[in-house]
N, C-alpha and C positions, 0 to 999 in steps of 0.2 A: 048671287051666291055661286061659288065654284062648285062644279060637279065632277066626280071622278067615276069612270066606268071601266070595267075590266072584262075582257073576253079571251077565251082560249083560242090560240091560232096554231097549236101544234103540241107535241109531246113535251110537257113541262115548260111550255112556251106560251106566255100570255101577252096581250096587248092592253096597255093602260092608257086611257085618254083623259086628259085634264081639260075641262072646258071652263073658261073664265068669262064672267059677265063684267061689264064695264066697272061696276061698283067694287069689283075685287081688286082692281089695280089703280083706278084713277085717284083715290085719296092718297095713296103712297107716292104716286107720280107727282101730284101737286106739292106734297110735302118735300119730296126730294128736290124739286125745282126751287122751292123757297130756301132750302138749305144751301143749294148751289149758289143762289143769288147772294146770300149773306157771306159766303166764303170766297166768292170770285174776285180775282185781281185783274181788272181790265183797265188799260191805260185810258186816262181821261175821266175815270170815275173813282170816287173814294170807296174803299172796301166796305161792302154791305149796302152800298147805295146804287148799285147797278139796276137799271129798270128791268122789271120782270119780263116785259115784252122782248127786250134784247136777249136776256138769258134763254127765254123760250125759243127765240129764233135761232140762236147759236147752238144750244145744247138740248133742245126739247126732244128731238128724235132719238138721240142716243140714250138719254135718261128714260124716255118712254120704253124703249126696247128692253133696257136693263130691268126696269120695274116689272114689266109684263113677265119676262123670263124668270125673275126672282120669285114672283107669285106662283108661276107654274111649278118651279122646283120645290117650293115650300109645300104646296098642296100635294104634289106627288110623294114627297118624303113623309108627310103626315099620314097619308093613306097607307103607305107600306108599313109604317110603324103600327098604326091602329089595327091593320089586318094581320100583323105579325108574319109578314111574308119573309121567307128565307130564300134569298136569291143569290145567284152567282154574279160576281163583278158588279157593275153599275148598269142601270137601265140605259138602253140604246135608243136615242132619238130616231124615229122612223123618217124615211126620205120625204114623206108627205108634209113634214113640218117645214115651214118657210118663214123665217123672221122678216122677210121682205114684205110680207102681208101687213105688217104692223105699221100704222100711220098715225102719229100723234094728233094730226089734224082731223082724223076721222076715226076716233076710238070706237071699237066694236067688240062683240063677243068673239073670243078666239079659242081654238081647240088645238092642243098639241098631244101627239101620240108617242108612246114609248113601248119598246119591246123588252120583256124581262125573261130571264131564264130561272126557273124555280128549282131549288134543291129538292131531290127526291127523298122519300123514306127508304131506308135500306138497312139490312142486317149484315154484320160482318161474318165471314166464314168462321166456323167453330174451331178454335185452336186446340181445345182439349181432345178433339177427335183426330188430330193430325199426327202422323208418325213421319218424322223427317230424319234423314241420315246425319249422323255426327261423325265426321272423319277424325279419328284419333291418330295423329301423326306419330310414328314410332321414332324414338330417340335412339340413334345408332352409336356404337363405339367410336366410329369415325367422327361424328359430330362432337362427341365429348373430347376426343383427342385434339381436334382442330381448335376448340374453345380453350382447352388447356394450354396449347401452344400460344394462342393469342394472349391469354392472361399472363403467361410467363414473360412474353415479350413486353407487354404493357407495364409490368411491374419490375422489369429487369433493369440493368445498368448499361448506359451507353458507353462504348469504348471507341477508340479511334485507331484502328489498324492502318498500316501503311498501304495495303493493297486490297483490291476487291477479291474475295475468295468464294462467294456463293450467293444464293438467292436472298439470304437474309441481310445482306449488306444494305445500309442506307446511304444513298448518294445525294449530296448537295450538288446541283447542276446549274449551269448557266446555258439556257437555250439561245442560240443566235441563228437567225434565219440566213441561209446561204443560197447561192445559185448553183447551177450544175457544175461549175468549175471549182466550187468550194469557197468562193469569195463572199464576204458579208453583203447582203442585199441592202442597198441604200434605202433608208427609211423603213427597213424590215423590223421584224419582231425580235426583241431581246427580253428575256424573262428568266428569273431565278425560280427554281423549284426543288423539291426534295422527294425522292422516289426510292422505294425498295427495288432491288434488282429483279425480284420476281414479278414486278409489274410490267417489265419488258417482255416481248414475245419470246417464246422458248428458243426460237432459232436465232434470236439476236443476242441472247444473254452471253454466249461464249465470247463475244467480242469485248465484253466488259471485264471478264476475269483477268486478273493480273494488273489492271489499270490502277493508277494512284492519282493523288491530287495533281492538278494541272494537265493531266492527260485528257484527250478528247476523242470522241467518235462522231462520225457524220452519217446521217441516214434520213430518208423520208419518214415521216411519222407513220405512214402505212406499213413500212418495213419494221420499224422499231417496236410497234405496239399492236396487240390484237384489238378487236373491235371495242370491247368494253372499256379497257384502259385508255385506248386511243380517244374515245369520246370524251373522257374526263380531261385528258391532256389538251385536246383541241379547245374545249371550253375554257380551260385555264389560260390558254394562249390568246383567247379572244377570237378564235376561228370558228367557222361553221362546223357543226357536228354532222351535217348531212351533205355537204358539198365535197365530192370526191377530189376536186382540185386542191382543196385545203389540206386534205389528208395526205396528198402527194407532195406537199411543200417539204423542202429539205432543211435540216437544222444541224448545226454543229453543237454538240452537247459536251461542254467542258466541265470536268469534275473539279469542284472547289474543295470538297471534303469527303472523306470516306468514313462511315460510321458502322458500328455493329453492336446490336443489343445482345448482351449476355443474359440469357434467360434466367429468371428467378428460380431458385431451388424450391423443391416441394418441402416447405417447412412452415412452422407456425407463423412466421412473418408474412408469408404469402397468404396463408389461410385467413388471417385476421384482416389483411388489406382488402381481400376480395369479399369476404363475408364477416364484417365486423360484429354482427350480432348473433353469430352461430358458433356453437362449440364444435370444432372440427379437430380431430386428433391425428388423422393420418391421411395419406393420399387417397385411400379408398373412400373415406368420408368426404374428401374434397371433390372427388369425381362424382359421388352421389349427389352432393349439393349442386354441382354444375348441371347434372342431369335434370334435377328438379327445376332449375331455372330455365333450361332449354325447353323442357316440357311445358312450362307455364307460357313461354313465348309462342310455342307451336299451338298450344290450346287456344290462344288468342286468335290465331289464324283460323283455327277450326271453328271457333264461335262466329267469326266474321262470315265464314262459309255457311254456317247454320242460319245466320241472320239473312243472308241472301236467299236461302231456301224459304225462310219465313215470309220474306217480302213477296216472292213469286207465288207461294201458296195463297197468301191473302189476296193478291192481285187476281190470280187465276180463279179463285173460288168465291170471291165476293162479287155479287152481281148488282150493279148500280146503273140505272137508266140516267141518261143525260139529255138536256135540251140541245141536241146536236146542231140544229139550224141556228139557234141563238149563239152558241159558242163559236161556231165558224164565222158568223158575222162579227162577233166580238174580236176574234183573232185578226180579221181583216181591218178593223177600225181602231184597235187599241194601241198600236205602236206609233213611233214617231212618223213613220211613213206607212201609208195605207198599203195593204197587201191585196193581191189579186185573189179571185175565188180559187184558182188552182193552187196557189201558195197556201191558202188556208186549209184546203183539203189535204195537202201533204203534211202540214204541221199538226193536223188535228189528232191523229192516233197517239202520238207522243204526248201531246198536251192533255188529252183525255186520261191517259195512264197516270200522268203526274197529278192531275186533279183527283183521280180515283184514290191514289195513295194518300193525298192530303185529307180526304174525307175519312178514310180508314183510320188514320192517325188521330184525327179530331174525335172520332167516336170512341176509340180506345182510351184516349186521355179523359174524355168526359165520363165514360162508363166506369172507369177504375180510379177516378180521382187522382190522376197523375199530376203532380205539381213540381215545379222548379222554383226553389226558394233562394233567397240571397246567399245562404250558406253554401248551397250547391254551386252557385256562380263563383263564390270566393274560393272554394276548394278547387274548382276547375282552373281558376287563374293561378293558384299555387302550383298545381301539378304541371301546368304549362310552363311556368317559370323554371321548375326543376328539370323539365325535359330540355329546355334551352341550355341548361347548365350541365349537360352530359348525363342525364338520367339519374340525378340525385333523387333520393326519396326521403320520406319523413324520418326514417331511421338514421340517415346520414346527416341530416340538416335540421336545425331547429326551425320549424315552420313559423314560430311566433317571434322571430327576430324582427326588430323595428323596420329594417329595410325591406323585408319580405312583405310585411303588412302594408308598408307605404306603396309598394308595387301593386299589391292586390287592390287597395283602395283607389289607386290611380286608374286601374283597368275598369273598376266598377263605375267610373264616370265616363268611360268611353262607350258611347251608345252603340256603335257598330260591334264592338267586342261583346257587349252584353247581349245584343240580339242574336249574333252568331252562336255564342256560347249557350244561350237559352235553347235554341233549336237543336244543337248537338246533344245537350244533356237530356232534353225531352226525348229525342230519338233513342238515346241509350236506354232510357227508362222504359220506353215502349217495347224495345226489343228484349230487354230483360224480363218484362212481364210476359211477353210472348214465349220466350224460352222456358219460363217456369210452367207454362201450360202445355206445350207440345210434348209428345213422347219422342225421346231420342233413341234412334237405332244406331248404336255405336259400331263403327266399322274401322278396323285397323288399316292403316295405309302408310306407304313410304312417303317421304317428303317429295321425292321426284315425281311419283304418281299423282300426289296432291297438286303439285305445281302444274303438271301437265293438264290435269282436269280443270284447274282454274283458267289456264290459258285457252283451252278449248271453249270453255263457257263464255269468256270474254269475247272471243272471236265470233262465236255464234250470235252474241247480242250486238 
């Protein structure tokens, strides 16, 4: 009869030893050999007629080892289930185990030892006693003016003037890579693109004024574009965004067409195109609606910052003990390639933080009955589809159209999509719960100051 013993070897760290007597594995070993004999295909013997002695000689040792280890695993798992052990990861076989001790010609009692890391009892930091800053980003007139101009351009009419007159001209261009003498590079890059004049660097734009179709300009990309726009152009041309040599490549940019968008007028047509489900009577109402939309977008950024604060509050104020020795051994042995002790020590702090957050989320989900149901997943798939289509929302598109439902049901059969979406929705619900419990200390802030604060936070971490 197999026996299982357990002893403590460290903080939340136990050793479990499974000891097998011969009668625990010999019957299953003999049965497995008979099954092997019935199924074996060996030249010179009819199937099922291979002598038992030959099967034992050829496969006895491997079948013996399999059956002993299978019996060990079963007894270990049964013990953990019966004892209701909450453990991290899987039990780790201890170095003292050696399957080479197993000899089917000399069956004996065998002992195999495993190390387990036990999950601790813990309490989550009290959210209802926390006061966290909520940074209310202020919408400025400049933001509204910029969005007004963008919407006027988006809903305006394209015209085709003869020459380039200013920053708002749209240029259809052919980029042709050239050498220092201005000759096309053999095998070099040739690519069509469409750019607004204002995307070129301020110092380069005057060279474009007055140009018309079939005119061209020559320059290195580093001269023609500032860093942000240059990175996009480099990527579009298939060049490295980090290699200075690529930024210094020269191109002849030939204008194939000059365009100019005439901005839409502030009238009912524009109001209804931008806000089809709102009653807007005049420019003041239009500006106010834009302000509300910008504020909603900025509030999303503010909530994300609040969620970051909630995360750090819970991590910093929830105290959980871990079986550190076990977990470091697990890090060493769990990957495709074994890690050294030094590598495990370096990885452990980040690993422990991640594990701590997982336990916090698990407890919040359990304590507050947070569920993600199929309707949540379907709604997530619909919203994802609408975001792919340029931000359409339920008000602009019938969400029950057959093709939308077909897409949603197809995604529901995608296991990776369902798993990823489940975790994202669950995280959103956990943070929404936390947000409802903490006290928010609202702090007005400019967008520039908010972005600077975020950049410093990310740099710090």
